[in-house]
N, C-alpha and C positions, 0 to 999 in steps of 0.2 A: 706786181704789187703784193707785199706781204700783209695779210690781214691779221689783226691782233684784237683779242678780248681781254680787257682788264678786269680782274676779280679782286675786289678789296672792299671791306665794309666801311671804309672811311671815304666820304665824298671828297674831302680835300686832297686825300692821297691820290685818288683816281684822276682828279683834275690836273694835279701836278704831273703824274705819269703821262697823261695825254699830251700836256704842253711840252714835255720833254721830247716826245716822239714827233711832234708836228713838223719840225725842220727837216725830217727824213722823207724825202719825196717818194720813196719806195716803201714806206711803212703806213699803213692806214689802220687806225683804231675804228673798229666797226661796231663796238659795243661795250657796255660796261655792266658788271653784275656786282652785287653787295653781299651775296651769299653763295655757298656752293650749289644749293639747290637752283638758284636762279641762273648760275653759270651753266649747269647741265641743260636746263631748258633752253637758254639762248644759244648754246652751242649746236643743238639739234637744228635750229632754224638758221642761224647766221653762218655756221660751218667755218669758224676761224681757223687759220693755220697755226697760229701761235697763241697760247694763252699765258698771261702774266698772272700768277696765282699767289695770293696772300695765304699765310699759315693759319693764324687764329681769326675765325669769323663766327658769327651766330649760326646756329644749325649744324650741318654735318662737318664743317671745318675743311681746310685746305687739303689734308692728306687723304681723307675719305673721298672728297671730290676728285682728287687726282686718280685714285684707284678706279673710281667708276667711270670717268671720262676715257681713260686708256683702255679699260675692259671694252668699252663700246667702240673705240677708235684707236688701235694701237699705233696709228700713223700720226696722230695728233702730237704736237710739240708743246710741252707745258715748261714754262720757266717759273721757278719759285722766286718771288720777290718779297722779302721779308726783313723784319728787324733782327731776326735770330741769326746769330753767327755760329753758335755752338749747341751743345747739348744733343738730344736725340733727333732733333728736326732735320738737319742736313742729310744724315745717313738714312732716315726714314723715307724722305722723299726720293733719294737716289735709288733706294731699293724699290720704291713704287714705280720707277720708270721715268721720273722727271728728267728732262733733257738739260736743264740748267738751274743754277741755284745763285742768286744774287741777294745782297743785303740792300736795304733802302739807303745805305750810304753811298751807293754806287753813283757814278756820274752819268750824265746824259750820253756821253760818248760810249761808255762801257755798256750801258743798257741797249743802245743801238747795235754795238758789236756783238753782243750776246744774242740778239734776235737774228741777225744775219748769220751768225755762226750755227745756231741751232736749225735755222731754216735750211741751211746747206747740208744738214744731216749730221752735224757734229754736237758734241756736248760742250757746254760752257759753264764752268764753276769758277767763281771769283777766287783768286789765288790763296787768300787766307783760309777759305773754307776748304779748298782742295788740300792744302797742308794738313788741316785738322782731320780730314777723312783719312788721309794717308796715315797719320799718326794713330788714329783710332784703330786702324787695321793692324798696325804693328804691335800696339800695346793691348790688343784684345779689348777694346772699349766697348765691344758689344756685350760685355758682362755687365754693363751699367744696369742698375735695377729699374731704371725708367723704361728699358726695353720690354719689361713685363707688362707695361700698360697699353691699353688700346688708345687710339687717338681721342676718344671722348674722355677717357680718364686723364690723359695729358692735358686736355683742354681745362678740365675742372681742377686739376693740380695747378696749372698755371694761373687760373683765375683766383683760386683760393690763396696762393702765395702772394698775389697782387692786392689782397684784401677785399675782393668781392664778397658781398653777402650772399647767402643761399638764395634768397628771394630774387636778387638781382641776376644771379647766374641762371635761375630757372627762366626769367623773362628773356634774357638774351639768347639762351639756347633752345628756347621753345620747349622746355620740359617742365614737369612738376617739381615742386620743392622736395617731395618724397623721393622722386627718381634721382634729383641731385644728391640727396643725402645717401642713397643707396650706392651711387658711384663713389662718393667720398669714403664710406665705410669700406668699400671694396678696395680702393687704392691704398688707404691706410693699412689694410690687411696685407696687400701685396708688398708694400714697401716696409712693413714692420715699424710704422711710426704711430704714435699715440695721439698727436694733436697737430694743429696748424703750424705751431712753432717748429716742431721736429720736421714737419713736411718742407717748411721753408728752408731750413738748414740743409736738408738733403737736396733740395732744388739748387742750392748754391753750389754744394759739393759736386753736382753732376752737371754743372754748367748751364742749367736752365735759366738761372738768375745771376745777376752780378752780385758780388758781395759788397 
């Protein structure tokens, strides 16, 4: 039996993922977490073999959670399950040691296949993302300015470009508004942009957002 922990901040998404996996008699969802911090705590007690990890969540986020979990247990298998198909996220998680990367467009069959593949000790990256990762290496996409940002700065950049107000970001990320503004000024400086409009244009050019 393959034990799985689902990590996603949306209740409906977790319910859907659980229902997609239920027909597989050799896969058991043993827990759910809505934040990275909760995932770390549950992993210590439940000891799942596979974690299905979202990218953008309140708190420390998926990338930092992946780093921390794999530092604590290098044998843990983490599959990223996210809406993001491009931008800095796939390569960042692959470098962090994630064993798989799927988008939420994936079918129930592919999700089960990815879990079985990763459990067997192999990597599983959905074909479109694998192609993009290969192209990014060929064309030196690692020179993307977004690679200058920390995961927290990426979180705040994404939320800014999605129109989240500073006080909403502070609430969702459990930070003060002053800290949010400090991160905003820092990422503006790193990316050499002057305002939210320029930041959004840069996000589109770098593949973080659709145009």
